[in-house]
Structures are given as structure tokens and as C-alpha cells.
C-alpha positions, 0 to 999 in steps of 0.5 A, spaced: 247 415 438 255 413 438 253 406 438 249 407 432 254 411 429 259 406 430 255 401 426 256 400 418 249 396 417 243 398 414 238 397 420 244 400 425 239 404 429 235 397 431 242 394 432 245 399 436 238 398 441 239 391 441 246 391 443 245 397 448 240 392 451 244 386 452 249 391 456 244 393 460 241 387 461 248 384 463 249 389 468 243 388 471 244 381 472 251 382 475 248 387 480 242 383 482 247 377 483 252 382 487 246 384 491 244 377 493 251 375 495 251 381 500 244 381 502 245 374 505 251 377 509 257 377 505 262 383 505 263 386 499 270 384 500 268 377 500 264 378 494 269 382 490 273 376 486 267 372 484 264 379 482 270 380 478 270 373 475 262 373 473 263 380 470 269 378 466 265 372 463 259 376 462 263 381 458 266 375 454 260 372 452 257 379 450 264 380 446 265 373 443 258 369 444 256 363 447 263 360 445 266 364 450 263 360 455 268 354 453 274 354 457 273 360 461 275 359 468 270 362 473 273 362 480 269 363 486 
């Protein structure tokens, strides 16, 4: 409910649910990609720089929208 309480909109309950869903989906995608990399035989230490870059990009996209993808350098 904290997310819904922070929003000042008429439909804040649905807005909060949609925003939470985006965060959860993003986390799930990042976890799936990290798992895929590790299952392929790479160590967590090897995967870490790419995982951090992916997370930075993912949360920039959530924060700024698709325009965030322009100019963001993804190492890895």
C-alpha cells in the first residue's frame, strides 16, 4: 500500500499495481538472464559486471521510459 499512498491520482490503486508489476517483471527478467548465464558455465564473478549493467539499464528504463535506452552504455 505504500506505493499507492505515495501516488496522488484518482486511480492510484491500479496505478500502484501496474507500477509494482513492472518492477516485479523487470526483476524476474534480470534473474532469468543471470541464471541463464550461470547455467551456461560462467561464474557469478564473471557475470557480475553484465548483471550490474543490465540492472542499471532496466531500472533507468523504468524510471525514464524508453528514451532512457538512448545514450546508455551497456558494458558486457
